[in-house]
C-alpha positions in Angstrom: 20.0 -50.3 -61.1 19.1 -47.0 -62.8 16.3 -47.0 -65.3 16.3 -44.5 -68.2 13.0 -43.4 -69.9 12.6 -41.1 -72.8 9.5 -39.1 -73.2 8.0 -39.1 -76.7 6.5 -36.3 -78.7 3.0 -37.4 -77.6 4.1 -36.6 -74.0 4.7 -32.9 -74.7 2.8 -30.9 -72.1 2.0 -33.9 -70.0 2.7 -34.0 -66.2 5.7 -36.0 -65.1 3.7 -38.3 -62.9 1.4 -39.2 -65.8 4.3 -40.0 -68.0 5.8 -42.3 -65.3 2.4 -43.9 -64.7 2.1 -44.6 -68.5 5.7 -46.0 -68.7 5.6 -48.0 -65.4 2.0 -49.3 -65.1 2.9 -51.8 -62.4 3.8 -49.1 -59.9 1.1 -47.5 -57.8 0.4 -43.8 -58.1 1.3 -43.1 -54.4 4.6 -44.9 -54.9 5.4 -42.7 -58.0 4.5 -39.6 -56.0 6.9 -40.8 -53.2 9.7 -41.3 -55.7 9.2 -37.7 -57.0 8.8 -36.3 -53.5 12.0 -37.9 -52.1 13.9 -37.1 -55.3 14.6 -40.8 -55.9 13.5 -40.1 -59.5 15.3 -37.3 -61.4 14.7 -35.5 -64.6 17.2 -34.6 -67.2 15.7 -32.1 -69.6 17.3 -31.4 -73.0 16.1 -28.5 -74.9 16.3 -28.5 -78.6 16.3 -25.0 -80.1 15.2 -24.4 -83.7 15.7 -21.3 -85.8 13.1 -20.0 -88.1 14.3 -18.6 -91.4 
């Protein structure tokens, strides 16, 4: 079952493993690294552009 997480404004500039560790505290850090290394976890980035007047 897929799980969707949304990073908040306070996560700006934070490494992905630390965001996942904060959102999923029951998972061990080596397991989070394995998810990222084996690409079992994926990231969808959405950029929001703003124009200055």
